[in-house]
C-alpha positions in Angstrom: -45.1 211.6 106.8 -47.8 210.4 104.5 -47.5 207.0 102.9 -49.4 205.5 100.0 -49.5 201.7 99.6 -50.5 200.2 96.3 -52.2 196.7 96.4 -55.0 194.8 98.0 -53.7 191.5 99.4 -52.4 190.0 102.5 -48.9 191.2 101.6 -50.1 194.8 101.5 -51.9 194.4 104.8 -48.7 193.1 106.4 -46.8 196.1 104.9 -49.5 198.5 106.1 -49.4 197.0 109.6 -45.6 197.5 109.7 -45.9 201.0 108.3 -48.5 202.1 110.8 -46.2 201.1 113.6 -43.6 203.7 112.5 -43.5 206.8 114.6 -42.5 208.7 111.4 -45.9 208.0 109.8 -48.9 210.2 110.5 -51.2 208.9 107.7 -51.5 205.8 105.6 -53.4 205.6 102.3 -54.0 202.5 100.2 -55.3 201.8 96.6 -57.4 199.8 96.4 -56.8 198.1 99.8 -59.3 195.7 101.4 -61.5 195.5 104.5 -58.6 194.8 106.8 -56.3 197.5 105.5 -59.2 200.0 105.8 -59.0 199.6 109.6 -55.5 201.3 109.6 -55.5 203.2 106.3 -57.7 205.4 104.1 -58.6 203.2 101.1 -59.7 204.4 97.7 -61.0 202.2 94.9 -58.3 202.7 92.3 -57.0 199.6 90.5 -53.3 198.9 90.7 -52.8 199.3 86.9 -54.6 202.7 86.7 -51.3 204.6 86.8 -52.7 208.1 86.0 -55.3 207.8 88.8 -52.6 206.6 91.3 -50.3 209.5 90.4 -53.3 212.0 90.7 -54.2 210.5 94.1 -50.6 210.7 95.4 -50.6 214.4 94.4 -54.0 215.1 95.9 -53.0 213.6 99.2 -49.4 215.1 99.1 -47.8 211.7 100.0 -44.1 211.5 100.9 -43.5 207.8 100.0 -45.3 205.3 97.7 -44.8 201.6 98.3 -45.8 199.4 95.4 -46.8 195.9 96.5 -47.8 193.7 93.5 -45.8 192.5 90.5 -48.0 193.8 87.7 -47.7 197.5 88.3 -43.9 197.1 89.0 -43.3 195.3 85.8 -45.7 197.7 84.0 -43.7 200.8 85.2 -45.7 202.4 88.0 -42.5 203.3 89.8 -41.2 205.2 86.7 -44.6 207.1 86.4 -44.5 208.1 90.0 -40.9 209.1 90.0 -41.4 211.2 86.9 -44.2 213.0 88.9 -41.7 213.7 91.6 -42.5 211.0 94.2 -40.2 208.9 96.3 -41.1 205.3 95.5 -40.2 202.0 97.2 -40.1 199.4 94.4 -38.0 198.8 91.3 -38.3 200.7 88.1 -39.6 198.9 85.1 -36.2 198.0 83.7 -35.2 196.3 87.0 -38.6 194.6 87.6 -38.0 192.6 84.5 -36.1 190.3 86.9 -39.5 188.9 87.7 -41.3 190.0 84.5 -39.4 187.8 82.2 -38.1 184.3 83.2 -36.1 184.2 80.1 -34.3 187.4 81.1 -33.6 186.2 84.6 -32.2 182.9 83.4 -30.0 184.6 80.8 -28.7 186.9 83.5 -27.9 184.0 85.8 -26.1 182.2 83.0 -24.1 185.3 82.0 -23.0 186.1 85.6 -22.5 182.4 86.8 -25.3 182.5 89.4 -26.2 178.9 90.2 -29.5 177.8 88.7 -31.1 174.9 86.8 -30.0 174.1 83.3 -32.6 175.4 80.8 -33.6 176.3 77.2 -35.9 179.1 76.0 -38.3 178.8 73.1 -40.7 181.3 71.4 -42.0 178.6 69.0 -44.2 175.7 70.2 -42.9 173.3 67.4 -39.3 173.9 68.5 -40.2 173.4 72.2 -42.0 170.1 71.4 -39.1 168.9 69.4 -36.7 169.6 72.3 -38.9 167.6 74.6 -38.3 164.4 72.6 -34.7 164.3 73.8 -35.2 165.9 77.3 -35.0 164.0 80.6 -38.2 163.7 82.6 -39.5 165.0 85.0 -39.1 168.5 83.6 -40.3 172.0 84.4 -42.2 174.3 82.0 -42.3 178.0 82.9 -44.4 180.7 81.1 -42.0 183.6 80.5 -44.2 186.4 81.8 -46.3 187.1 84.9 -49.0 184.4 85.6 -50.1 185.1 89.3 -47.5 182.6 90.5 -49.3 179.8 88.6 -47.3 179.7 85.3 -45.0 176.8 86.3 -45.8 173.2 85.4 -43.9 170.2 86.7 -44.3 167.4 84.1 -43.5 163.8 85.1 -43.9 162.3 81.6 -43.3 163.3 78.0 -47.0 163.3 77.4 -47.6 165.7 80.3 -44.9 168.0 79.0 -46.3 168.0 75.5 -49.7 168.9 76.9 -48.1 171.6 79.0 -46.5 173.3 76.0 -49.9 173.2 74.3 -51.6 174.8 77.4 -48.9 177.5 77.7 -48.0 178.4 74.1 -51.0 177.4 72.0 -54.1 177.5 74.2 -52.6 180.6 76.0 -53.8 179.4 79.4 -51.7 182.2 81.0 -52.3 184.8 78.2 -49.3 186.6 76.7 -47.1 185.3 79.5 -46.9 182.1 77.4 -45.6 183.7 74.2 -42.2 182.4 75.3 -41.5 179.4 77.5 -38.5 178.3 79.6 -37.9 174.5 79.7 -35.9 173.8 82.8 -34.1 170.9 84.5 -36.1 169.5 87.4 -34.3 170.1 90.7 -34.8 168.2 93.9 -34.2 169.3 97.5 -35.7 171.7 100.0 -37.3 174.9 98.7 -36.6 178.1 100.7 -37.7 181.7 100.2 -35.3 184.5 101.1 -36.4 188.2 101.0 -33.8 190.9 100.7 -33.7 194.7 100.7 -31.7 196.4 97.9 -30.6 200.0 97.2 -29.0 199.4 93.7 -25.7 198.4 95.1 -26.1 197.0 98.7 -28.2 194.0 99.6 -29.5 193.2 103.1 -31.0 189.8 103.9 -34.2 189.3 105.8 -35.2 186.2 107.7 -35.8 183.0 105.6 -39.2 181.5 105.0 -40.7 178.4 103.4 -44.0 178.5 101.4 -46.6 175.9 100.6 -47.9 176.4 97.0 -50.2 173.4 96.5 -53.9 173.7 97.4 -54.2 170.4 99.3 -52.6 168.6 102.1 -49.5 166.6 101.3 -48.5 169.1 98.6 -51.2 167.7 96.3 -53.6 169.6 94.1 -53.1 172.7 91.9 -50.6 175.4 92.4 -51.9 178.5 94.2 -50.6 181.9 95.3 -49.6 180.2 98.6 -51.5 178.4 101.3 -49.3 179.1 104.2 -45.7 179.7 105.2 -43.3 179.7 108.1 -40.2 181.6 109.2 -37.3 181.0 109.7 -36.6 177.8 107.6 -34.8 175.2 109.8 -33.0 174.1 106.6 -31.5 177.5 105.8 -28.3 177.2 107.9 -25.6 179.7 108.5 -23.3 177.9 106.1 -26.0 178.0 103.3 -26.6 181.7 104.1 -22.9 182.5 103.7 -22.8 180.6 100.4 -25.9 182.4 99.1 -24.6 185.9 100.0 -21.3 185.2 98.2 -22.5 183.4 95.1 -26.2 184.4 94.6 -27.4 187.6 96.4 -24.5 190.0 95.9 -23.8 188.8 92.4 -27.4 189.3 91.4 -27.4 192.9 92.6 -24.0 193.6 90.9 -25.3 191.9 87.7 -28.4 194.2 87.6 -26.2 197.2 88.2 -23.8 196.1 85.4 -26.7 195.7 83.0 -27.8 199.3 83.7 -30.8 198.1 85.7 -30.0 199.0 89.3 -32.5 197.3 91.6 -34.1 199.2 94.4 -36.7 197.5 96.5 -37.2 193.9 97.5 -35.6 190.9 95.6 -37.3 187.6 96.6 -35.0 184.7 96.0 -36.8 181.4 95.5 -34.1 178.8 96.2 -33.7 175.0 95.9 -31.2 173.5 98.4 -29.9 170.7 96.1 -27.2 168.2 96.8 -24.9 170.3 94.6 -25.6 173.4 96.7 -28.3 176.2 96.6 -29.7 177.1 93.2 -32.1 179.9 92.2 -35.5 178.7 91.1 -36.9 182.2 90.5 -36.7 185.8 91.3 -39.5 188.0 92.4 -39.3 191.8 92.4 -41.4 192.4 95.5 -42.3 191.0 98.9 -43.7 187.4 98.7 -47.3 186.7 99.6 -47.7 185.1 102.2 -44.0 185.3 103.1 -44.3 189.0 104.0 -46.9 187.9 106.6 -44.3 185.9 108.6 -41.2 187.9 107.9 -42.4 191.5 108.6 -44.0 190.8 112.0 -40.5 189.5 113.1 -38.6 192.5 111.9 -37.4 194.9 114.7 -36.4 197.8 112.4 -38.7 200.7 111.6 -39.7 199.7 108.0 -39.8 203.3 106.9 -36.1 203.7 107.8 -35.2 200.7 105.7 -37.4 201.6 102.7 -36.1 205.2 102.6 -32.5 203.9 102.8 -33.3 201.6 99.8 -34.6 204.6 97.8 -31.8 207.0 98.9 -28.9 204.5 98.3 -27.9 204.4 102.0 -28.8 200.8 102.9 -25.2 200.1 103.9 -25.9 202.2 107.1 -28.8 200.0 108.2 -28.4 197.0 110.4 -31.4 194.7 109.8 -32.6 193.0 113.0 -35.1 190.2 113.5 -36.7 188.7 116.7 -35.2 185.5 117.9 -38.4 183.6 117.5 -40.6 182.1 114.8 -43.9 182.8 112.9 -46.3 180.6 111.0 -49.1 181.8 108.6 -52.1 179.6 107.7 -54.1 180.9 104.8 -57.9 180.6 105.1 -59.3 180.1 101.6 -62.6 179.7 99.9 -63.4 176.0 99.2 -62.7 175.4 95.5 -59.8 177.8 95.3 -57.8 178.2 92.9 -60.5 177.2 90.4 -64.2 178.0 91.2 -65.5 179.3 94.5 -68.3 181.4 96.0 -68.0 184.9 97.6 -70.0 187.0 99.9 -70.0 184.9 103.1 -69.9 186.9 106.4 -66.7 186.4 108.3 -67.0 186.1 112.1 -64.3 186.0 114.8 -62.0 188.8 113.5 -62.4 190.7 116.8 -60.6 187.8 118.6 -57.3 189.2 117.3 -57.7 192.6 119.0 -55.1 193.3 121.6 -53.6 189.8 121.4 -49.8 190.2 121.2 -48.1 187.9 118.6 -51.3 187.1 116.7 -52.3 188.7 113.4 -55.0 188.3 110.8 -54.0 189.7 107.4 -56.9 190.3 105.0 -56.5 189.2 101.3 -59.9 188.6 99.7 -62.3 190.5 101.9 -64.8 193.3 101.4 -66.8 195.5 103.8 -70.5 195.5 103.3 -73.6 196.6 105.3 -73.9 193.1 106.7 -70.3 193.0 107.8 -66.9 191.9 106.4 -67.4 189.2 103.8 -65.3 186.9 101.7 -64.3 188.4 98.3 -61.6 186.1 96.9 -59.9 182.7 96.8 -57.4 183.4 99.5 -59.5 185.2 102.2 -57.3 185.7 105.2 -53.7 184.9 106.4 -53.7 184.0 110.1 -50.2 184.5 111.5 -48.9 183.7 115.0 -45.5 183.9 116.6 -43.9 181.5 119.1 -40.6 180.9 120.8 -39.9 178.3 118.1 -41.6 176.9 115.0 -43.6 174.2 116.7 -45.1 176.7 119.2 -45.8 179.2 116.4 -47.6 176.5 114.3 -49.7 175.5 117.3 -50.6 179.1 117.9 -51.4 179.8 114.3 -53.8 176.8 114.0 -55.4 177.7 117.3 -56.0 181.2 116.0 -57.3 179.9 112.6 -60.2 178.3 114.6 -61.3 181.7 115.9 -62.4 182.6 112.4 -65.7 181.3 111.0 -67.2 181.7 107.6 -69.1 179.4 105.2 -66.9 177.7 102.6 -63.8 178.1 104.8 -60.9 175.9 103.8 -57.3 175.6 105.0 -54.5 173.1 104.7 -53.9 171.1 107.9 -50.2 170.5 107.3 -48.6 173.9 107.1 -45.1 173.6 108.5 -44.9 169.8 108.3 -41.2 170.2 107.4 -40.7 171.4 110.9 -41.2 167.9 112.2 -38.9 166.5 109.5 -36.2 168.9 110.6 -36.6 167.9 114.2 -36.0 164.2 113.2 -32.8 164.9 111.4 
């Protein structure tokens, strides 16, 4: 079969790598792709929001399955456009992708169906939001309602910080139209865990857990980013917590979306906080996490095409998801200055080191092929992933592999997986 992947990041490279391993797949296409994806797929420079061009390309290449990676095209309705043209698509339709597209919608859904989450209020008027802050308990969380590249969440420790946050989001429009509405949320404490799940509209299957590192600098300092590294599984996501989440969070979410006339087919990413009062939902995403996909997919035993087709066809109940009994750690190699200002165009050396090394992966995110070689072309450049028999071995392997890569301006956090040591001490 012929598969078209939409997207250009490390997530899409991880998906492409899994897809290319399927014996069912004879050809992989990607729009727009990147220098790494181009080694296993035919890439065409079509932007992810150019729906008409994507549909035309799918027709021209006679593809059998389209996999939509990023949030923007899902929320914008790319799945709908492709389905109307007769294509089989993995990824939720527009009316289901709103689960990520609107924080206000998802909070209201959780409230209506008693899905555990933080207490909150929603405002579409800055003056009302500022007035509410005067009586709110600090610290507090401000969330831009719409998509903001994973950066539209502000944790404010003081009333003055919160007031400035409302100004940034709603008045200065730091995140554009995503800030037309704001969710003001209770600040939760505990361990954060990411759980990816496959859904077919009625059945939900849980993948292995993961834990992300959002802040740019060591010690969880600095600005929020798209993710500086991750590990899987989370040592804090126990069997007891998993059973609770399946009963009170995962299944109720899929049932709620179906009840609302918005059946969800694709991947629901659950961002959880493990509080003293039990797990609570911080956020939903309507697609694979990035970089979470880079540690979860390499550990999945199933043929990814079988699972995706079951999601599309509504037969997921027949699939038994299986993961390797090991661990994986991903260290993101970024450009110095990310997520603010950084230079591009530096030649990347050492990529060949990953050839034929079992259990080691280098997933491209911000890269570009040029006459002088593969160069840096973004803030997050590469995701270096390694497996190990346990988290400590996987982390050691990942940092060892990160050293194989050389480019000017290279930066990475040195403490990805520090929670592994804390878990060991408990």
